[in-house]
C-alpha positions as MATLAB code, in Angstrom:
seq = 'MSSLNLDNFRALAERFVSQMLQGNYEMAVQQFDNQMKTAIPLPELKKSWQRLTIPAGDLIQSGVLQTAELEGHQIVSVRCQFERANIDVQVVFNSKGRISGLSIIPSQTEYHPPDYVDDSTFREVEVTVGRGKWSLPGTITLPTGSGPFPGVVLVHGSGPNDRDETLGPNKIFRDIAWGLASKGIAVLRYDKRTLQHASKFTPDQLAQLTVQEEVIDDALLAADLLRQTPEIDPKSVYLLGHSLGASVAPRIGQEDPDLAGLIIMAGIIRPLEDTILEQFTYLYSLSGKMTREQKDTLESLKVKVARAKDPELSADVPSKELPLGMSASYFLDLRNHPTKEIIKNLEMPLLILQGGRDYQVSPTKDFKVWEKELESREDVTCHLFPSLNHLFIEGEGKSTPTEYGVEGHISAEVIQTISDWLI';
ca = [
     -17.826  -14.448   11.167;
     -18.863  -14.877    7.521;
     -21.119  -17.811    6.610;
     -19.374  -17.976    3.231;
     -16.518  -20.414    2.722;
     -13.553  -20.271    0.357;
     -15.404  -22.152   -2.388;
     -18.200  -19.565   -2.198;
     -15.751  -16.695   -2.650;
     -14.046  -18.471   -5.561;
     -17.431  -18.967   -7.224;
     -18.387  -15.315   -6.648;
     -15.105  -14.151   -8.210;
     -15.533  -16.424  -11.222;
     -19.113  -15.223  -11.694;
     -18.005  -11.593  -11.564;
     -15.237  -12.155  -14.126;
     -17.621  -14.113  -16.358;
     -20.064  -11.202  -16.317;
     -17.263   -8.815  -17.237;
     -16.114  -11.057  -20.087;
     -19.679  -11.190  -21.418;
     -19.992   -7.409  -21.225;
     -22.700   -7.624  -18.576;
     -21.338   -4.702  -16.586;
     -24.673   -3.823  -14.989;
     -24.857   -7.232  -13.303;
     -21.174   -7.127  -12.379;
     -21.375   -3.756  -10.626;
     -24.340   -4.923   -8.548;
     -21.871   -7.034   -6.549;
     -19.929   -3.930   -5.424;
     -20.272   -2.601   -1.895;
     -21.265    1.035   -1.424;
     -17.728    2.394   -1.440;
     -16.861    0.565   -4.656;
     -20.015    1.795   -6.388;
     -18.847    5.320   -5.666;
     -15.164    4.760   -6.374;
     -15.637    2.871   -9.651;
     -18.969    3.757  -11.283;
     -20.226    1.580  -14.131;
     -18.909    3.768  -17.003;
     -15.408    3.795  -15.457;
     -15.488    0.037  -14.915;
     -16.511   -0.592  -18.508;
     -13.891    1.806  -19.867;
     -11.060    0.311  -17.788;
     -12.022   -3.248  -18.707;
     -12.299   -2.613  -22.431;
      -9.092   -0.592  -22.528;
      -7.194   -3.683  -21.360;
      -9.144   -6.558  -22.887;
      -9.889   -5.369  -26.426;
      -6.194   -5.171  -27.447;
      -5.603   -8.567  -25.802;
      -7.630  -10.427  -28.429;
      -9.981  -13.380  -27.953;
     -10.282  -15.184  -24.626;
      -8.600  -18.583  -24.494;
      -9.421  -19.593  -20.918;
      -9.873  -18.243  -17.385;
      -9.617  -19.671  -13.890;
      -8.778  -18.920  -10.269;
      -5.055  -18.283   -9.862;
      -4.768  -17.885   -6.085;
      -6.668  -16.939   -2.957;
      -5.690  -15.181    0.253;
      -7.260  -13.857    3.430;
      -6.237  -10.620    5.100;
      -7.831   -8.612    7.891;
     -11.301  -10.075    7.412;
     -11.269   -9.836    3.612;
     -11.021  -12.650    1.059;
      -8.868  -11.976   -1.989;
      -9.390  -14.078   -5.113;
      -7.224  -13.652   -8.216;
      -8.655  -14.875  -11.517;
      -6.336  -15.122  -14.522;
      -7.796  -14.510  -17.952;
      -5.640  -15.844  -20.771;
      -6.212  -13.943  -23.995;
      -4.527  -14.359  -27.367;
      -1.982  -11.608  -26.822;
      -1.872  -11.091  -23.062;
      -2.745  -12.494  -19.659;
      -4.847  -10.308  -17.389;
      -5.195  -10.940  -13.653;
      -8.420   -9.813  -12.005;
      -7.933   -9.465   -8.242;
     -11.289   -9.347   -6.456;
     -11.477   -8.399   -2.767;
     -14.594   -9.484   -0.853;
     -15.922   -8.310    2.485;
     -17.455  -10.771    4.940;
     -20.886  -10.388    3.315;
     -19.607  -11.435   -0.095;
     -19.682   -7.916   -1.538;
     -16.776   -6.707   -3.669;
     -14.810   -4.118   -1.685;
     -11.726   -3.917   -3.889;
     -10.770   -4.610   -7.496;
      -7.557   -4.600   -9.507;
      -7.387   -5.452  -13.204;
      -3.733   -6.010  -13.983;
      -2.082   -7.226  -17.177;
       0.116   -9.964  -15.709;
       2.909   -9.224  -18.152;
       2.650   -5.460  -18.143;
       5.798   -3.900  -19.505;
       7.352   -1.392  -17.150;
       8.224    1.888  -18.837;
      10.950    3.606  -16.786;
      10.562    7.333  -16.178;
      12.975    9.746  -17.828;
      15.011   10.190  -14.645;
      16.135    6.550  -14.737;
      19.461    5.669  -16.373;
      19.648    1.871  -16.358;
      23.300    1.926  -17.404;
      24.236    3.279  -13.972;
      23.096    0.382  -11.782;
      22.616   -3.370  -11.509;
      20.246   -5.531   -9.475;
      20.963   -8.452   -7.167;
      18.355  -10.893   -5.882;
      18.502  -11.449   -2.114;
      16.547  -13.093    0.702;
      15.341  -11.070    3.685;
      15.268  -13.147    6.863;
      15.421  -16.905    7.258;
      13.106  -19.832    7.716;
       9.315  -19.818    7.521;
       8.861  -16.090    6.875;
      11.889  -15.391    4.636;
      11.148  -12.997    1.787;
      12.514  -12.563   -1.757;
      13.953   -9.139   -2.428;
      16.087   -7.049   -4.750;
      19.009   -4.738   -4.048;
      19.543   -2.101   -6.725;
      23.255   -1.206   -6.663;
      24.908    1.727   -8.442;
      27.838    0.791  -10.650;
      31.220    1.077   -8.972;
      32.718   -0.299   -5.803;
      31.054    2.009   -3.294;
      30.552    2.220   -0.426;
      27.115    3.642   -1.209;
      24.384    4.990    1.032;
      21.451    2.593    1.104;
      17.685    2.846    1.570;
      15.219    0.153    2.665;
      11.698    0.584    1.247;
       8.739   -0.287    3.506;
       5.292   -0.810    1.966;
       1.841    0.527    2.671;
      -1.077   -1.587    3.872;
      -2.185   -4.745    2.106;
      -0.263   -7.621    0.494;
       2.211   -5.596   -1.593;
       4.939   -6.894   -3.857;
       8.447   -5.418   -3.800;
       7.511   -2.801   -6.423;
       4.408   -1.746   -4.446;
       2.477   -2.411   -7.640;
      -0.898   -0.714   -7.896;
      -2.527   -1.171  -11.275;
       0.091   -0.288  -13.905;
       2.128    1.712  -11.387;
       5.254    0.439   -9.636;
       6.247    3.267   -7.361;
       8.883    1.362   -5.402;
      10.634    0.424   -8.634;
      10.497    4.090   -9.625;
      12.181    4.989   -6.340;
      14.763    2.201   -6.505;
      15.803    2.888  -10.075;
      15.561    6.664   -9.677;
      17.803    6.755   -6.599;
      20.235    4.170   -7.972;
      20.667    6.402  -11.030;
      21.940    9.013   -8.564;
      24.365    6.720   -6.728;
      22.100    5.468   -3.911;
      21.478    1.749   -3.322;
      17.958    0.535   -2.556;
      16.556   -2.686   -1.061;
      12.938   -3.645   -1.717;
      11.204   -6.943   -0.972;
       7.852   -8.711   -1.194;
       5.667   -8.204    1.848;
       5.062  -11.076    4.262;
       1.297  -10.947    3.759;
       1.830  -11.448    0.008;
       4.616  -14.015   -0.034;
       3.218  -16.138    2.789;
      -0.509  -15.400    2.620;
      -1.434  -19.097    2.714;
       0.638  -19.737    5.860;
      -1.401  -17.498    8.143;
      -3.819  -19.428   10.332;
      -7.129  -17.847   11.411;
      -5.698  -17.386   14.916;
      -2.599  -15.664   13.536;
      -4.730  -13.323   11.432;
      -6.861  -12.496   14.463;
      -3.737  -11.522   16.387;
      -1.851   -9.862   13.526;
      -0.331   -6.458   14.250;
       2.005   -4.153   12.328;
       4.878   -5.755   14.233;
       4.442   -9.018   12.307;
       2.989   -7.438    9.168;
       5.640   -4.757    8.660;
       8.184   -4.020   11.366;
       9.965   -7.352   11.902;
      10.814   -7.714    8.213;
      11.880   -4.077    7.863;
      14.372   -4.561   10.694;
      15.774   -7.679    9.012;
      16.019   -5.819    5.705;
      18.011   -2.996    7.303;
      20.426   -5.539    8.805;
      20.817   -7.235    5.437;
      21.619   -3.971    3.698;
      24.239   -3.077    6.327;
      25.951   -6.416    5.724;
      26.125   -5.878    1.949;
      29.788   -5.196    1.011;
      29.022   -2.305   -1.329;
      26.990   -0.431    1.307;
      28.210    2.048    3.919;
      26.709    0.482    7.080;
      26.560    3.891    8.770;
      24.478    5.321    5.930;
      21.500    2.970    5.818;
      18.168    4.802    5.788;
      14.561    3.635    5.837;
      11.822    4.972    3.555;
       8.217    4.178    4.424;
       5.157    4.852    2.300;
       1.620    5.141    3.714;
       1.355    2.541    6.509;
       5.116    2.012    6.205;
       5.597    5.741    6.763;
       3.296    5.764    9.765;
       5.254    3.025   11.550;
       8.696    4.176   10.345;
       9.370    6.057   13.612;
       8.594    2.867   15.509;
      11.076    1.004   13.307;
      13.603    3.755   14.005;
      12.928    3.378   17.714;
      13.722   -0.346   17.483;
      16.778    0.219   15.268;
      18.678    3.325   16.430;
      21.513    2.481   14.001;
      19.419    3.716   11.089;
      20.915    6.915    9.667;
      17.504    8.531    9.184;
      13.906    8.080    8.077;
      12.002    9.206    4.997;
       8.258    9.541    5.648;
       6.124    9.487    2.477;
       2.405   10.089    3.169;
       2.373    8.923    6.761;
      -0.671    9.279    8.988;
       0.059   10.505   12.479;
      -3.494   10.266   13.821;
      -5.431    7.136   14.824;
      -6.018    4.832   11.852;
      -9.764    4.605   12.507;
     -10.131    8.377   12.032;
      -8.570    8.267    8.590;
     -10.722    5.297    7.554;
     -13.876    7.271    8.345;
     -12.548   10.310    6.482;
     -11.717    8.232    3.391;
     -15.214    6.767    3.224;
     -16.755   10.214    3.699;
     -14.567   11.670    0.941;
     -15.309    8.883   -1.541;
     -19.050    9.084   -0.931;
     -18.951   12.838   -1.489;
     -17.379   12.547   -4.949;
     -20.676   11.852   -6.682;
     -22.433   14.759   -4.983;
     -25.341   14.035   -2.695;
     -24.982   10.832   -0.656;
     -27.543    8.065   -1.032;
     -29.499    6.778    1.954;
     -27.473    3.561    1.785;
     -24.204    5.489    1.904;
     -25.411    7.545    4.855;
     -26.378    4.355    6.673;
     -22.964    2.871    5.939;
     -21.250    5.938    7.383;
     -23.393    5.805   10.505;
     -22.487    2.153   10.965;
     -18.818    2.983   10.416;
     -18.987    5.743   13.026;
     -20.209    3.193   15.561;
     -17.295    0.902   14.672;
     -14.811    3.777   14.931;
     -16.165    4.582   18.372;
     -15.728    0.925   19.300;
     -12.083    1.057   18.176;
     -11.575    4.134   20.367;
     -13.253    2.606   23.408;
     -10.792    2.647   26.354;
     -12.209   -0.744   27.311;
     -11.447   -2.321   23.914;
      -9.986   -5.804   24.367;
      -8.413   -8.306   22.017;
     -11.451  -10.573   22.083;
     -13.801   -7.983   20.517;
     -15.029   -9.490   17.201;
     -13.510   -7.911   14.103;
     -16.997   -7.424   12.615;
     -17.555   -4.741   15.254;
     -14.499   -2.752   14.097;
     -13.644   -0.679   10.994;
     -12.954   -2.695    7.826;
     -13.285   -5.927    9.787;
      -9.767   -5.477   11.174;
      -8.830   -7.226   14.389;
      -8.934   -5.608   17.811;
      -5.302   -6.673   18.270;
      -4.341   -4.527   15.291;
      -6.027   -1.403   16.664;
      -4.763   -1.996   20.205;
      -1.182   -2.361   19.010;
      -1.356    0.943   17.112;
      -2.974    2.613   20.124;
      -0.162    1.417   22.381;
       2.518    2.785   20.034;
       1.313    6.279   18.999;
       3.525    7.764   16.300;
       2.965   11.270   17.655;
       4.563   10.290   20.962;
       7.374    8.193   19.481;
       8.759   11.045   17.360;
       9.187   13.250   20.438;
      12.099   11.105   21.597;
      13.375    9.874   18.245;
      16.921   11.082   17.718;
      17.530   10.687   13.997;
      17.085   12.925   10.932;
      13.672   12.893    9.252;
      12.526   13.825    5.752;
       8.728   14.139    5.614;
       7.039   14.266    2.197;
       3.362   14.751    1.374;
       1.217   15.035   -1.745;
      -1.237   17.925   -1.744;
      -3.915   15.911   -3.603;
      -3.710   12.911   -1.259;
      -7.164   11.921    0.060;
      -5.855    8.924    2.023;
      -3.413   10.909    4.176;
      -4.487   14.467    4.891;
      -2.130   17.337    3.954;
      -3.792   19.424    6.688;
      -4.652   16.936    9.434;
      -1.561   14.739    9.117;
       1.255   16.581    7.346;
       0.633   19.806    9.280;
       0.816   17.849   12.528;
       4.180   16.368   11.542;
       5.373   19.927   10.860;
       4.035   21.320   14.121;
       5.345   18.514   16.308;
       8.829   18.724   14.787;
       9.142   22.456   14.048;
      11.925   22.956   16.605;
      14.112   20.214   15.117;
      16.917   21.341   12.817;
      17.414   17.797   11.517;
      13.852   17.546   10.152;
      12.832   18.617    6.636;
       9.183   18.766    5.541;
       8.103   19.152    1.921;
       4.596   19.412    0.442;
       4.061   18.716   -3.277;
       0.719   20.411   -4.126;
      -0.137   18.513   -7.337;
       0.786   14.961   -6.255;
      -1.561   12.209   -5.071;
      -1.042    9.434   -2.522;
       1.314    7.643   -4.930;
       3.277   10.887   -5.445;
       2.150   10.931   -9.067;
       1.220   14.197  -10.785;
      -2.441   15.037  -11.378;
      -5.117   17.707  -11.413;
      -8.336   18.281   -9.507;
      -9.722   15.981   -6.839;
      -7.883   12.689   -6.514;
      -9.976    9.532   -7.029;
      -9.217    5.781   -6.893;
      -9.627    5.494  -10.667;
      -6.480    7.539  -11.318;
      -4.436    4.789   -9.669;
      -5.305    2.656  -12.685;
      -3.586    5.080  -15.072;
       0.116    4.544  -15.712;
       2.301    7.168  -14.111;
       5.519    7.608  -12.160;
       6.773    9.089   -8.934;
       7.498   12.747   -9.592;
      11.073   13.550  -10.615;
      10.993   16.352   -8.036;
      10.371   13.801   -5.285;
      13.301   11.644   -6.408;
      15.551   14.710   -6.514;
      14.375   15.870   -3.082;
      15.173   12.486   -1.550;
      18.550   12.293   -3.303;
      19.557   15.799   -2.201;
      18.628   14.990    1.393;
      20.563   11.719    1.421;
      23.787   12.845   -0.191;
];
């Protein structure tokens, strides 16, 4: 358990932002953990910051906007109000007070639709997914006309995502919703429970949180809502999961056999702890030779991965002994519902998509396994896009976290592939 309290994390976030505003990037980067130092080196940090703040004009004021806790990490958002724009700095801290994640997001960033979107062909309706304490705001994007239309529910990746699955300037779920609606397919997207209700989670609830509460329950409610929408064909409601959402999509399909099919976008099929170790190893390798500190971090992570794999793992094992400070309940729940086993008895069509430049979900160790396990199924289609990253955005060379901060869009080929499969 961290000895730091919420006030400490707020102060650390404000100090970091103050250093950035003063141009003291050397001091700011010293607060990064090892992974962040590799993922966002000082020159990249400086470049990204100046690219956003210089056009924004002089600073008027700054202050903490909101805080949240998720899976052992504290998230503090600091809003900087400039003359011409507001910029939100989201700082993620590990239990030791080191910065393990960072997003610098213009809070009023204008969305530039990709060329495949025709906004004259659809409209949007605001809806509520679920009822009561955990109800979520959402949006249904409906093609023009009376329907009935096929519909798709979008299910997010890990972390507290909004309905657009915003990452930096990218809004890949809006790309999908508007792209498919332009082709006559309705789409429902919604804010994730861990974003909308972050302040409602008690420490005990966080310690016991699993993907059932984080993802699955709300996805099931969303599918029911879409079926009940008058313009939708209730027999043609599909579910599209990205990243974590893709990994648990078969489990959602198992719980809701009325779904017409599943679309898996960058879904891991191996144990989560294995992919965490691989991601750290990949990121540390980007700069060439690993430092002693990075090697020590990997050795420590290997011990935690082994702990997560321990057959004797129990729910009362402290999260500090497990990868990324995630709870034992989380790992046990995933262990008890292996995707690889679920798909063997899942009787619904599957479309499995993978980016060839994805370092978070392996094209060889994950996508190839999906292909092998399902090769005898005539109702399964697998498609690899060699030049796309984890966000299914075009790029070249090795994928890095910094490219997520560059505006891009889901590939038009991906939108067309999904549309062709659905219709």
